[in-house]
Gaussian input, Z-matrix of N, CA and C with variables (Angstrom, degrees):
# hf/3-21g

backbone

0 1
 N
 C     1     B1
 C     2     B2     1     A1
 N     3     B3     2     A2     1     D1
 C     4     B4     3     A3     2     D2
 C     5     B5     4     A4     3     D3
 N     6     B6     5     A5     4     D4
 C     7     B7     6     A6     5     D5
 C     8     B8     7     A7     6     D6
 N     9     B9     8     A8     7     D7
 C    10    B10     9     A9     8     D8
 C    11    B11    10    A10     9     D9
 N    12    B12    11    A11    10    D10
 C    13    B13    12    A12    11    D11
 C    14    B14    13    A13    12    D12
 N    15    B15    14    A14    13    D13
 C    16    B16    15    A15    14    D14
 C    17    B17    16    A16    15    D15
 N    18    B18    17    A17    16    D16
 C    19    B19    18    A18    17    D17
 C    20    B20    19    A19    18    D18
 N    21    B21    20    A20    19    D19
 C    22    B22    21    A21    20    D20
 C    23    B23    22    A22    21    D21
 N    24    B24    23    A23    22    D22
 C    25    B25    24    A24    23    D23
 C    26    B26    25    A25    24    D24
 N    27    B27    26    A26    25    D25
 C    28    B28    27    A27    26    D26
 C    29    B29    28    A28    27    D27
 N    30    B30    29    A29    28    D28
 C    31    B31    30    A30    29    D29
 C    32    B32    31    A31    30    D30
 N    33    B33    32    A32    31    D31
 C    34    B34    33    A33    32    D32
 C    35    B35    34    A34    33    D33
 N    36    B36    35    A35    34    D34
 C    37    B37    36    A36    35    D35
 C    38    B38    37    A37    36    D36
 N    39    B39    38    A38    37    D37
 C    40    B40    39    A39    38    D38
 C    41    B41    40    A40    39    D39
 N    42    B42    41    A41    40    D40
 C    43    B43    42    A42    41    D41
 C    44    B44    43    A43    42    D42
 N    45    B45    44    A44    43    D43
 C    46    B46    45    A45    44    D44
 C    47    B47    46    A46    45    D45
 N    48    B48    47    A47    46    D46
 C    49    B49    48    A48    47    D47
 C    50    B50    49    A49    48    D48
 N    51    B51    50    A50    49    D49
 C    52    B52    51    A51    50    D50
 C    53    B53    52    A52    51    D51
 N    54    B54    53    A53    52    D52
 C    55    B55    54    A54    53    D53
 C    56    B56    55    A55    54    D54
 N    57    B57    56    A56    55    D55
 C    58    B58    57    A57    56    D56
 C    59    B59    58    A58    57    D57
 N    60    B60    59    A59    58    D58
 C    61    B61    60    A60    59    D59
 C    62    B62    61    A61    60    D60
 N    63    B63    62    A62    61    D61
 C    64    B64    63    A63    62    D62
 C    65    B65    64    A64    63    D63
 N    66    B66    65    A65    64    D64
 C    67    B67    66    A66    65    D65
 C    68    B68    67    A67    66    D66
 N    69    B69    68    A68    67    D67
 C    70    B70    69    A69    68    D68
 C    71    B71    70    A70    69    D69
 N    72    B72    71    A71    70    D70
 C    73    B73    72    A72    71    D71
 C    74    B74    73    A73    72    D72
 N    75    B75    74    A74    73    D73
 C    76    B76    75    A75    74    D74
 C    77    B77    76    A76    75    D75
 N    78    B78    77    A77    76    D76
 C    79    B79    78    A78    77    D77
 C    80    B80    79    A79    78    D78
 N    81    B81    80    A80    79    D79
 C    82    B82    81    A81    80    D80
 C    83    B83    82    A82    81    D81
 N    84    B84    83    A83    82    D82
 C    85    B85    84    A84    83    D83
 C    86    B86    85    A85    84    D84
 N    87    B87    86    A86    85    D85
 C    88    B88    87    A87    86    D86
 C    89    B89    88    A88    87    D87
 N    90    B90    89    A89    88    D88
 C    91    B91    90    A90    89    D89
 C    92    B92    91    A91    90    D90
 N    93    B93    92    A92    91    D91
 C    94    B94    93    A93    92    D92
 C    95    B95    94    A94    93    D93
 N    96    B96    95    A95    94    D94
 C    97    B97    96    A96    95    D95
 C    98    B98    97    A97    96    D96
 N    99    B99    98    A98    97    D97
 C   100   B100    99    A99    98    D98
 C   101   B101   100   A100    99    D99
 N   102   B102   101   A101   100   D100
 C   103   B103   102   A102   101   D101
 C   104   B104   103   A103   102   D102
 N   105   B105   104   A104   103   D103
 C   106   B106   105   A105   104   D104
 C   107   B107   106   A106   105   D105
 N   108   B108   107   A107   106   D106
 C   109   B109   108   A108   107   D107
 C   110   B110   109   A109   108   D108
 N   111   B111   110   A110   109   D109
 C   112   B112   111   A111   110   D110
 C   113   B113   112   A112   111   D111
 N   114   B114   113   A113   112   D112
 C   115   B115   114   A114   113   D113
 C   116   B116   115   A115   114   D114
 N   117   B117   116   A116   115   D115
 C   118   B118   117   A117   116   D116
 C   119   B119   118   A118   117   D117
 N   120   B120   119   A119   118   D118
 C   121   B121   120   A120   119   D119
 C   122   B122   121   A121   120   D120
 N   123   B123   122   A122   121   D121
 C   124   B124   123   A123   122   D122
 C   125   B125   124   A124   123   D123
 N   126   B126   125   A125   124   D124
 C   127   B127   126   A126   125   D125
 C   128   B128   127   A127   126   D126
 N   129   B129   128   A128   127   D127
 C   130   B130   129   A129   128   D128
 C   131   B131   130   A130   129   D129
 N   132   B132   131   A131   130   D130
 C   133   B133   132   A132   131   D131
 C   134   B134   133   A133   132   D132
 N   135   B135   134   A134   133   D133
 C   136   B136   135   A135   134   D134
 C   137   B137   136   A136   135   D135
 N   138   B138   137   A137   136   D136
 C   139   B139   138   A138   137   D137
 C   140   B140   139   A139   138   D138
 N   141   B141   140   A140   139   D139
 C   142   B142   141   A141   140   D140
 C   143   B143   142   A142   141   D141
 N   144   B144   143   A143   142   D142
 C   145   B145   144   A144   143   D143
 C   146   B146   145   A145   144   D144
 N   147   B147   146   A146   145   D145
 C   148   B148   147   A147   146   D146
 C   149   B149   148   A148   147   D147
 N   150   B150   149   A149   148   D148
 C   151   B151   150   A150   149   D149
 C   152   B152   151   A151   150   D150
 N   153   B153   152   A152   151   D151
 C   154   B154   153   A153   152   D152
 C   155   B155   154   A154   153   D153
 N   156   B156   155   A155   154   D154
 C   157   B157   156   A156   155   D155
 C   158   B158   157   A157   156   D156
 N   159   B159   158   A158   157   D157
 C   160   B160   159   A159   158   D158
 C   161   B161   160   A160   159   D159
 N   162   B162   161   A161   160   D160
 C   163   B163   162   A162   161   D161
 C   164   B164   163   A163   162   D162
 N   165   B165   164   A164   163   D163
 C   166   B166   165   A165   164   D164
 C   167   B167   166   A166   165   D165
 N   168   B168   167   A167   166   D166
 C   169   B169   168   A168   167   D167
 C   170   B170   169   A169   168   D168
 N   171   B171   170   A170   169   D169
 C   172   B172   171   A171   170   D170
 C   173   B173   172   A172   171   D171
 N   174   B174   173   A173   172   D172
 C   175   B175   174   A174   173   D173
 C   176   B176   175   A175   174   D174
 N   177   B177   176   A176   175   D175
 C   178   B178   177   A177   176   D176
 C   179   B179   178   A178   177   D177
 N   180   B180   179   A179   178   D178
 C   181   B181   180   A180   179   D179
 C   182   B182   181   A181   180   D180
 N   183   B183   182   A182   181   D181
 C   184   B184   183   A183   182   D182
 C   185   B185   184   A184   183   D183
 N   186   B186   185   A185   184   D184
 C   187   B187   186   A186   185   D185
 C   188   B188   187   A187   186   D186
 N   189   B189   188   A188   187   D187
 C   190   B190   189   A189   188   D188
 C   191   B191   190   A190   189   D189
 N   192   B192   191   A191   190   D190
 C   193   B193   192   A192   191   D191
 C   194   B194   193   A193   192   D192
 N   195   B195   194   A194   193   D193
 C   196   B196   195   A195   194   D194
 C   197   B197   196   A196   195   D195
 N   198   B198   197   A197   196   D196
 C   199   B199   198   A198   197   D197
 C   200   B200   199   A199   198   D198
 N   201   B201   200   A200   199   D199
 C   202   B202   201   A201   200   D200
 C   203   B203   202   A202   201   D201
 N   204   B204   203   A203   202   D202
 C   205   B205   204   A204   203   D203
 C   206   B206   205   A205   204   D204
 N   207   B207   206   A206   205   D205
 C   208   B208   207   A207   206   D206
 C   209   B209   208   A208   207   D207
 N   210   B210   209   A209   208   D208
 C   211   B211   210   A210   209   D209
 C   212   B212   211   A211   210   D210
 N   213   B213   212   A212   211   D211
 C   214   B214   213   A213   212   D212
 C   215   B215   214   A214   213   D213
 N   216   B216   215   A215   214   D214
 C   217   B217   216   A216   215   D215
 C   218   B218   217   A217   216   D216
 N   219   B219   218   A218   217   D217
 C   220   B220   219   A219   218   D218
 C   221   B221   220   A220   219   D219
 N   222   B222   221   A221   220   D220
 C   223   B223   222   A222   221   D221
 C   224   B224   223   A223   222   D222
 N   225   B225   224   A224   223   D223
 C   226   B226   225   A225   224   D224
 C   227   B227   226   A226   225   D225
 N   228   B228   227   A227   226   D226
 C   229   B229   228   A228   227   D227
 C   230   B230   229   A229   228   D228
 N   231   B231   230   A230   229   D229
 C   232   B232   231   A231   230   D230
 C   233   B233   232   A232   231   D231
 N   234   B234   233   A233   232   D232
 C   235   B235   234   A234   233   D233
 C   236   B236   235   A235   234   D234
 N   237   B237   236   A236   235   D235
 C   238   B238   237   A237   236   D236
 C   239   B239   238   A238   237   D237
 N   240   B240   239   A239   238   D238
 C   241   B241   240   A240   239   D239
 C   242   B242   241   A241   240   D240
 N   243   B243   242   A242   241   D241
 C   244   B244   243   A243   242   D242
 C   245   B245   244   A244   243   D243
 N   246   B246   245   A245   244   D244
 C   247   B247   246   A246   245   D245
 C   248   B248   247   A247   246   D246
 N   249   B249   248   A248   247   D247
 C   250   B250   249   A249   248   D248
 C   251   B251   250   A250   249   D249
 N   252   B252   251   A251   250   D250
 C   253   B253   252   A252   251   D251
 C   254   B254   253   A253   252   D252
 N   255   B255   254   A254   253   D253
 C   256   B256   255   A255   254   D254
 C   257   B257   256   A256   255   D255
 N   258   B258   257   A257   256   D256
 C   259   B259   258   A258   257   D257
 C   260   B260   259   A259   258   D258
 N   261   B261   260   A260   259   D259
 C   262   B262   261   A261   260   D260
 C   263   B263   262   A262   261   D261
 N   264   B264   263   A263   262   D262
 C   265   B265   264   A264   263   D263
 C   266   B266   265   A265   264   D264
 N   267   B267   266   A266   265   D265
 C   268   B268   267   A267   266   D266
 C   269   B269   268   A268   267   D267
 N   270   B270   269   A269   268   D268
 C   271   B271   270   A270   269   D269
 C   272   B272   271   A271   270   D270
 N   273   B273   272   A272   271   D271
 C   274   B274   273   A273   272   D272
 C   275   B275   274   A274   273   D273
 N   276   B276   275   A275   274   D274
 C   277   B277   276   A276   275   D275
 C   278   B278   277   A277   276   D276
 N   279   B279   278   A278   277   D277
 C   280   B280   279   A279   278   D278
 C   281   B281   280   A280   279   D279
 N   282   B282   281   A281   280   D280
 C   283   B283   282   A282   281   D281
 C   284   B284   283   A283   282   D282
 N   285   B285   284   A284   283   D283
 C   286   B286   285   A285   284   D284
 C   287   B287   286   A286   285   D285
 N   288   B288   287   A287   286   D286
 C   289   B289   288   A288   287   D287
 C   290   B290   289   A289   288   D288
 N   291   B291   290   A290   289   D289
 C   292   B292   291   A291   290   D290
 C   293   B293   292   A292   291   D291
 N   294   B294   293   A293   292   D292
 C   295   B295   294   A294   293   D293
 C   296   B296   295   A295   294   D294
 N   297   B297   296   A296   295   D295
 C   298   B298   297   A297   296   D296
 C   299   B299   298   A298   297   D297
 N   300   B300   299   A299   298   D298
 C   301   B301   300   A300   299   D299
 C   302   B302   301   A301   300   D300
 N   303   B303   302   A302   301   D301
 C   304   B304   303   A303   302   D302
 C   305   B305   304   A304   303   D303
 N   306   B306   305   A305   304   D304
 C   307   B307   306   A306   305   D305
 C   308   B308   307   A307   306   D306
 N   309   B309   308   A308   307   D307
 C   310   B310   309   A309   308   D308
 C   311   B311   310   A310   309   D309
 N   312   B312   311   A311   310   D310
 C   313   B313   312   A312   311   D311
 C   314   B314   313   A313   312   D312
 N   315   B315   314   A314   313   D313
 C   316   B316   315   A315   314   D314
 C   317   B317   316   A316   315   D315
 N   318   B318   317   A317   316   D316
 C   319   B319   318   A318   317   D317
 C   320   B320   319   A319   318   D318
 N   321   B321   320   A320   319   D319
 C   322   B322   321   A321   320   D320
 C   323   B323   322   A322   321   D321
 N   324   B324   323   A323   322   D322
 C   325   B325   324   A324   323   D323
 C   326   B326   325   A325   324   D324

   B1=1.4635
   B2=1.5247
   B3=1.2702
   B4=1.4495
   B5=1.5263
   B6=1.3093
   B7=1.4703
   B8=1.5213
   B9=1.2962
   B10=1.4604
   B11=1.5141
   B12=1.3059
   B13=1.4568
   B14=1.5265
   B15=1.3348
   B16=1.4634
   B17=1.5216
   B18=1.3286
   B19=1.4614
   B20=1.5211
   B21=1.3315
   B22=1.4559
   B23=1.5206
   B24=1.3350
   B25=1.4573
   B26=1.5136
   B27=1.3399
   B28=1.4525
   B29=1.5166
   B30=1.3244
   B31=1.4648
   B32=1.5231
   B33=1.3376
   B34=1.4674
   B35=1.5248
   B36=1.3468
   B37=1.4488
   B38=1.5208
   B39=1.3216
   B40=1.4637
   B41=1.5222
   B42=1.3265
   B43=1.4617
   B44=1.5154
   B45=1.3186
   B46=1.4510
   B47=1.5155
   B48=1.3212
   B49=1.4554
   B50=1.5210
   B51=1.3243
   B52=1.4609
   B53=1.5238
   B54=1.3211
   B55=1.4601
   B56=1.5233
   B57=1.3386
   B58=1.4640
   B59=1.5252
   B60=1.3188
   B61=1.4466
   B62=1.5137
   B63=1.3213
   B64=1.4618
   B65=1.5231
   B66=1.3020
   B67=1.4637
   B68=1.5246
   B69=1.3292
   B70=1.4653
   B71=1.5207
   B72=1.3143
   B73=1.4648
   B74=1.5326
   B75=1.3370
   B76=1.4689
   B77=1.5236
   B78=1.3348
   B79=1.4602
   B80=1.5204
   B81=1.3233
   B82=1.4570
   B83=1.5123
   B84=1.3131
   B85=1.4518
   B86=1.5192
   B87=1.3253
   B88=1.4686
   B89=1.5302
   B90=1.3280
   B91=1.4581
   B92=1.5146
   B93=1.3390
   B94=1.4579
   B95=1.5275
   B96=1.3403
   B97=1.4644
   B98=1.5284
   B99=1.3333
   B100=1.4538
   B101=1.5248
   B102=1.3249
   B103=1.4626
   B104=1.5175
   B105=1.3224
   B106=1.4662
   B107=1.5219
   B108=1.3154
   B109=1.4652
   B110=1.5293
   B111=1.3285
   B112=1.4599
   B113=1.5125
   B114=1.3415
   B115=1.4566
   B116=1.5171
   B117=1.3233
   B118=1.4635
   B119=1.5226
   B120=1.3361
   B121=1.4647
   B122=1.5151
   B123=1.3402
   B124=1.4727
   B125=1.5246
   B126=1.3421
   B127=1.4646
   B128=1.5219
   B129=1.3019
   B130=1.4556
   B131=1.5080
   B132=1.3249
   B133=1.4634
   B134=1.5281
   B135=1.3272
   B136=1.4631
   B137=1.5193
   B138=1.3379
   B139=1.4638
   B140=1.5212
   B141=1.3413
   B142=1.4609
   B143=1.5222
   B144=1.3176
   B145=1.4624
   B146=1.5156
   B147=1.3244
   B148=1.4587
   B149=1.5168
   B150=1.3105
   B151=1.4573
   B152=1.5147
   B153=1.3265
   B154=1.4608
   B155=1.5185
   B156=1.3343
   B157=1.4638
   B158=1.5312
   B159=1.3544
   B160=1.4658
   B161=1.5270
   B162=1.3324
   B163=1.4675
   B164=1.5310
   B165=1.3161
   B166=1.4652
   B167=1.5281
   B168=1.3250
   B169=1.4607
   B170=1.5314
   B171=1.3296
   B172=1.4592
   B173=1.5303
   B174=1.3383
   B175=1.4797
   B176=1.5317
   B177=1.3094
   B178=1.4637
   B179=1.5191
   B180=1.3324
   B181=1.4673
   B182=1.5219
   B183=1.3180
   B184=1.4589
   B185=1.5181
   B186=1.3364
   B187=1.4611
   B188=1.5298
   B189=1.3171
   B190=1.4710
   B191=1.5229
   B192=1.3291
   B193=1.4573
   B194=1.5280
   B195=1.3319
   B196=1.4620
   B197=1.5301
   B198=1.3436
   B199=1.4573
   B200=1.5261
   B201=1.3380
   B202=1.4575
   B203=1.5226
   B204=1.3365
   B205=1.4600
   B206=1.5182
   B207=1.3258
   B208=1.4516
   B209=1.5209
   B210=1.3355
   B211=1.4598
   B212=1.5240
   B213=1.3277
   B214=1.4532
   B215=1.5223
   B216=1.3472
   B217=1.4723
   B218=1.5318
   B219=1.3374
   B220=1.4670
   B221=1.5309
   B222=1.3414
   B223=1.4658
   B224=1.5338
   B225=1.3347
   B226=1.4651
   B227=1.5205
   B228=1.3411
   B229=1.4635
   B230=1.5280
   B231=1.3473
   B232=1.4646
   B233=1.5192
   B234=1.3438
   B235=1.4601
   B236=1.5203
   B237=1.3348
   B238=1.4532
   B239=1.5153
   B240=1.3216
   B241=1.4590
   B242=1.5209
   B243=1.3161
   B244=1.4655
   B245=1.5244
   B246=1.3262
   B247=1.4548
   B248=1.5203
   B249=1.3149
   B250=1.4630
   B251=1.5170
   B252=1.3214
   B253=1.4685
   B254=1.5156
   B255=1.3015
   B256=1.4561
   B257=1.5166
   B258=1.3348
   B259=1.4654
   B260=1.5247
   B261=1.3300
   B262=1.4592
   B263=1.5194
   B264=1.3023
   B265=1.4513
   B266=1.5233
   B267=1.3063
   B268=1.4570
   B269=1.5149
   B270=1.3197
   B271=1.4603
   B272=1.5119
   B273=1.3272
   B274=1.4547
   B275=1.5274
   B276=1.2920
   B277=1.4548
   B278=1.5220
   B279=1.3199
   B280=1.4618
   B281=1.5195
   B282=1.3058
   B283=1.4636
   B284=1.5258
   B285=1.3140
   B286=1.4629
   B287=1.5173
   B288=1.3087
   B289=1.4502
   B290=1.5285
   B291=1.3261
   B292=1.4680
   B293=1.5202
   B294=1.3592
   B295=1.4647
   B296=1.5171
   B297=1.2901
   B298=1.4679
   B299=1.5347
   B300=1.2565
   B301=1.4609
   B302=1.5275
   B303=1.3102
   B304=1.4602
   B305=1.5299
   B306=1.2858
   B307=1.4660
   B308=1.5171
   B309=1.3011
   B310=1.4649
   B311=1.5273
   B312=1.3187
   B313=1.4579
   B314=1.5181
   B315=1.3055
   B316=1.4470
   B317=1.5133
   B318=1.2921
   B319=1.4652
   B320=1.5170
   B321=1.2974
   B322=1.4507
   B323=1.5087
   B324=1.3217
   B325=1.4437
   B326=1.5026
   A1=109.00
   A2=114.79
   A3=122.14
   A4=108.58
   A5=119.00
   A6=121.59
   A7=110.71
   A8=117.20
   A9=124.63
   A10=105.69
   A11=118.91
   A12=121.43
   A13=111.32
   A14=117.97
   A15=123.35
   A16=109.10
   A17=116.45
   A18=121.33
   A19=110.38
   A20=115.29
   A21=122.42
   A22=106.85
   A23=116.93
   A24=120.70
   A25=109.76
   A26=116.14
   A27=122.64
   A28=109.75
   A29=116.64
   A30=121.07
   A31=112.25
   A32=117.98
   A33=119.96
   A34=112.02
   A35=117.16
   A36=121.29
   A37=115.10
   A38=118.14
   A39=119.89
   A40=110.13
   A41=115.50
   A42=121.90
   A43=109.00
   A44=115.44
   A45=121.48
   A46=108.73
   A47=116.45
   A48=120.95
   A49=109.08
   A50=115.61
   A51=122.30
   A52=107.90
   A53=115.10
   A54=120.56
   A55=112.81
   A56=117.26
   A57=120.77
   A58=110.54
   A59=116.02
   A60=121.20
   A61=109.51
   A62=115.73
   A63=122.88
   A64=107.94
   A65=116.28
   A66=121.01
   A67=109.64
   A68=115.98
   A69=122.97
   A70=111.91
   A71=115.78
   A72=122.20
   A73=109.61
   A74=116.61
   A75=121.38
   A76=109.29
   A77=116.35
   A78=121.88
   A79=108.71
   A80=116.55
   A81=122.25
   A82=109.34
   A83=115.50
   A84=122.39
   A85=107.26
   A86=116.19
   A87=121.34
   A88=111.73
   A89=116.51
   A90=121.68
   A91=114.85
   A92=118.15
   A93=121.74
   A94=109.61
   A95=118.12
   A96=119.27
   A97=110.58
   A98=116.84
   A99=122.24
   A100=109.10
   A101=116.87
   A102=122.02
   A103=109.44
   A104=115.73
   A105=122.05
   A106=108.76
   A107=116.68
   A108=122.25
   A109=106.63
   A110=117.41
   A111=121.70
   A112=111.15
   A113=116.66
   A114=121.83
   A115=106.22
   A116=117.96
   A117=121.41
   A118=109.74
   A119=116.27
   A120=123.64
   A121=108.39
   A122=118.21
   A123=120.69
   A124=111.40
   A125=115.61
   A126=121.02
   A127=113.44
   A128=118.72
   A129=119.52
   A130=110.56
   A131=117.36
   A132=120.96
   A133=113.30
   A134=119.32
   A135=122.00
   A136=111.06
   A137=116.57
   A138=121.34
   A139=110.18
   A140=115.53
   A141=120.91
   A142=108.93
   A143=115.08
   A144=121.68
   A145=106.73
   A146=116.62
   A147=120.29
   A148=108.45
   A149=115.93
   A150=120.87
   A151=112.86
   A152=114.50
   A153=120.68
   A154=111.18
   A155=118.84
   A156=120.30
   A157=111.15
   A158=118.03
   A159=121.56
   A160=109.97
   A161=117.18
   A162=121.44
   A163=110.95
   A164=116.83
   A165=121.79
   A166=110.83
   A167=116.83
   A168=122.24
   A169=111.65
   A170=116.80
   A171=121.85
   A172=113.03
   A173=116.13
   A174=122.75
   A175=111.12
   A176=116.18
   A177=123.13
   A178=112.47
   A179=114.55
   A180=122.77
   A181=106.74
   A182=116.49
   A183=121.97
   A184=109.43
   A185=116.57
   A186=122.63
   A187=107.36
   A188=116.27
   A189=121.31
   A190=111.60
   A191=117.57
   A192=120.71
   A193=111.36
   A194=117.03
   A195=121.99
   A196=112.32
   A197=117.50
   A198=122.93
   A199=110.54
   A200=115.87
   A201=121.61
   A202=109.67
   A203=115.24
   A204=120.01
   A205=108.07
   A206=115.20
   A207=122.40
   A208=105.51
   A209=116.11
   A210=119.30
   A211=110.22
   A212=115.52
   A213=122.50
   A214=106.89
   A215=116.90
   A216=119.25
   A217=110.01
   A218=116.49
   A219=121.07
   A220=113.04
   A221=117.93
   A222=120.30
   A223=111.98
   A224=117.63
   A225=121.61
   A226=115.14
   A227=117.78
   A228=121.47
   A229=110.85
   A230=116.30
   A231=121.08
   A232=108.80
   A233=117.55
   A234=122.89
   A235=109.12
   A236=116.17
   A237=122.10
   A238=107.17
   A239=116.54
   A240=122.30
   A241=108.07
   A242=115.60
   A243=122.21
   A244=110.16
   A245=116.34
   A246=121.40
   A247=110.08
   A248=115.95
   A249=120.15
   A250=108.91
   A251=115.51
   A252=119.75
   A253=108.98
   A254=115.38
   A255=121.15
   A256=108.35
   A257=117.36
   A258=118.37
   A259=110.68
   A260=115.08
   A261=120.86
   A262=107.64
   A263=115.48
   A264=120.44
   A265=109.49
   A266=116.27
   A267=121.41
   A268=106.81
   A269=115.61
   A270=120.08
   A271=109.90
   A272=115.80
   A273=120.59
   A274=106.44
   A275=114.95
   A276=120.16
   A277=107.58
   A278=116.38
   A279=119.75
   A280=109.38
   A281=114.51
   A282=120.11
   A283=108.01
   A284=116.70
   A285=121.26
   A286=108.32
   A287=114.42
   A288=119.64
   A289=107.30
   A290=117.43
   A291=121.68
   A292=108.57
   A293=115.47
   A294=121.14
   A295=107.96
   A296=117.06
   A297=123.20
   A298=112.81
   A299=116.10
   A300=124.87
   A301=113.88
   A302=117.61
   A303=121.38
   A304=107.71
   A305=116.89
   A306=120.72
   A307=107.64
   A308=114.38
   A309=120.49
   A310=107.01
   A311=117.78
   A312=122.18
   A313=108.17
   A314=116.27
   A315=120.48
   A316=108.44
   A317=115.95
   A318=120.89
   A319=106.43
   A320=114.83
   A321=121.22
   A322=108.64
   A323=116.94
   A324=121.22
   A325=108.78
   D1=145.43
   D2=-178.46
   D3=-107.27
   D4=134.27
   D5=-177.41
   D6=-112.49
   D7=85.62
   D8=174.11
   D9=-145.43
   D10=149.24
   D11=-173.23
   D12=-105.97
   D13=137.48
   D14=173.79
   D15=-154.52
   D16=166.83
   D17=-179.22
   D18=-99.48
   D19=139.77
   D20=174.21
   D21=-117.66
   D22=130.87
   D23=178.87
   D24=-103.46
   D25=129.91
   D26=178.94
   D27=-86.81
   D28=165.02
   D29=-177.61
   D30=-62.81
   D31=-25.65
   D32=179.43
   D33=-83.21
   D34=1.91
   D35=174.67
   D36=99.07
   D37=-15.80
   D38=179.39
   D39=-73.47
   D40=152.13
   D41=179.64
   D42=-119.41
   D43=145.26
   D44=179.30
   D45=-133.37
   D46=138.21
   D47=177.91
   D48=-81.64
   D49=129.29
   D50=179.15
   D51=-108.41
   D52=130.67
   D53=-179.59
   D54=-110.37
   D55=-17.42
   D56=-176.25
   D57=-139.58
   D58=151.32
   D59=173.23
   D60=-146.37
   D61=155.65
   D62=178.31
   D63=-109.96
   D64=125.40
   D65=-178.00
   D66=-93.28
   D67=133.60
   D68=177.06
   D69=47.99
   D70=51.72
   D71=-179.57
   D72=-78.85
   D73=123.67
   D74=179.63
   D75=-85.13
   D76=139.14
   D77=177.08
   D78=-156.04
   D79=169.70
   D80=177.05
   D81=-112.56
   D82=134.81
   D83=178.75
   D84=-118.01
   D85=100.50
   D86=-178.01
   D87=55.08
   D88=41.48
   D89=179.09
   D90=87.56
   D91=-5.17
   D92=179.55
   D93=-97.63
   D94=113.99
   D95=178.46
   D96=-70.96
   D97=139.52
   D98=179.79
   D99=-159.14
   D100=174.44
   D101=177.19
   D102=-137.34
   D103=156.60
   D104=173.03
   D105=-163.51
   D106=169.49
   D107=172.79
   D108=-91.50
   D109=135.87
   D110=179.73
   D111=-118.82
   D112=133.21
   D113=164.42
   D114=-80.37
   D115=138.04
   D116=-175.95
   D117=-107.09
   D118=118.18
   D119=173.46
   D120=-164.24
   D121=160.78
   D122=-178.17
   D123=-63.97
   D124=138.38
   D125=-178.05
   D126=-118.93
   D127=4.36
   D128=-177.55
   D129=74.21
   D130=-118.14
   D131=-174.78
   D132=-86.77
   D133=-2.80
   D134=-179.27
   D135=-94.17
   D136=144.65
   D137=174.24
   D138=-79.96
   D139=-42.42
   D140=179.50
   D141=-161.36
   D142=160.56
   D143=174.61
   D144=-125.92
   D145=123.05
   D146=176.26
   D147=-80.12
   D148=133.59
   D149=-177.78
   D150=-86.37
   D151=171.93
   D152=179.93
   D153=-61.52
   D154=-28.73
   D155=178.73
   D156=-61.87
   D157=-44.12
   D158=178.51
   D159=-68.70
   D160=-44.61
   D161=-179.09
   D162=-60.56
   D163=-42.07
   D164=179.24
   D165=-67.41
   D166=-47.96
   D167=-178.36
   D168=-58.90
   D169=-34.88
   D170=-178.00
   D171=-98.14
   D172=12.76
   D173=175.12
   D174=48.61
   D175=50.37
   D176=-171.45
   D177=-77.35
   D178=136.11
   D179=171.17
   D180=-117.56
   D181=130.17
   D182=-177.15
   D183=-104.51
   D184=128.99
   D185=176.13
   D186=-114.46
   D187=93.76
   D188=-176.68
   D189=-64.67
   D190=-37.02
   D191=-178.01
   D192=-63.36
   D193=-43.63
   D194=-179.29
   D195=-88.45
   D196=-4.89
   D197=-178.58
   D198=56.54
   D199=51.94
   D200=-177.29
   D201=-144.43
   D202=157.28
   D203=170.87
   D204=-125.55
   D205=149.01
   D206=175.09
   D207=-115.99
   D208=128.81
   D209=-177.89
   D210=-150.74
   D211=166.67
   D212=176.31
   D213=-95.13
   D214=127.93
   D215=179.65
   D216=-78.54
   D217=179.21
   D218=-174.90
   D219=-64.47
   D220=-18.38
   D221=178.28
   D222=-95.98
   D223=2.38
   D224=176.43
   D225=94.14
   D226=1.90
   D227=179.52
   D228=-85.60
   D229=140.40
   D230=177.11
   D231=-74.52
   D232=132.04
   D233=-179.37
   D234=-129.72
   D235=146.78
   D236=171.17
   D237=-112.46
   D238=122.75
   D239=-179.94
   D240=-108.09
   D241=116.20
   D242=-175.64
   D243=-92.92
   D244=127.21
   D245=173.34
   D246=-81.67
   D247=178.35
   D248=178.55
   D249=-70.87
   D250=127.59
   D251=178.01
   D252=-81.18
   D253=133.64
   D254=177.35
   D255=-98.09
   D256=135.61
   D257=178.87
   D258=-65.06
   D259=138.73
   D260=178.05
   D261=-99.06
   D262=122.16
   D263=179.00
   D264=-95.62
   D265=128.10
   D266=176.91
   D267=-109.89
   D268=123.05
   D269=-179.61
   D270=-121.04
   D271=141.58
   D272=173.28
   D273=-99.53
   D274=129.10
   D275=179.43
   D276=-107.96
   D277=129.28
   D278=178.15
   D279=-121.55
   D280=154.19
   D281=176.98
   D282=-141.85
   D283=145.52
   D284=177.19
   D285=-121.97
   D286=146.29
   D287=178.82
   D288=-138.83
   D289=130.58
   D290=-179.89
   D291=-109.13
   D292=130.96
   D293=177.60
   D294=-139.08
   D295=123.77
   D296=174.22
   D297=40.55
   D298=54.20
   D299=177.24
   D300=67.65
   D301=10.74
   D302=173.03
   D303=-104.15
   D304=138.51
   D305=175.91
   D306=-109.71
   D307=123.47
   D308=179.64
   D309=-110.45
   D310=127.11
   D311=178.10
   D312=-105.36
   D313=127.56
   D314=177.04
   D315=-120.78
   D316=139.24
   D317=175.60
   D318=-111.09
   D319=121.43
   D320=179.72
   D321=-101.93
   D322=136.22
   D323=179.04
   D324=-113.27

């Protein structure tokens, strides 16, 4: 760990003081071994956030719809890392309206 202080700015504009970082920290990302430098500070519900340096180095493409990323691993092979798929619920919403003894059915999508 490195003990020097600097500011890191998040995409939402807030800044946080960082006092420690891990150099060339090895970890597994969905079974893919890799390394990166990490700034160390509390993240709330997140375990870690990969920075633009790692995303750029690994030529990462993000597919938000499929909840997956495509990247090049440390040996140069293209990999697809699948996130947890969330079930999509499809609901039909119906509404009825009565006017002067007429019933009108509307289907809202």
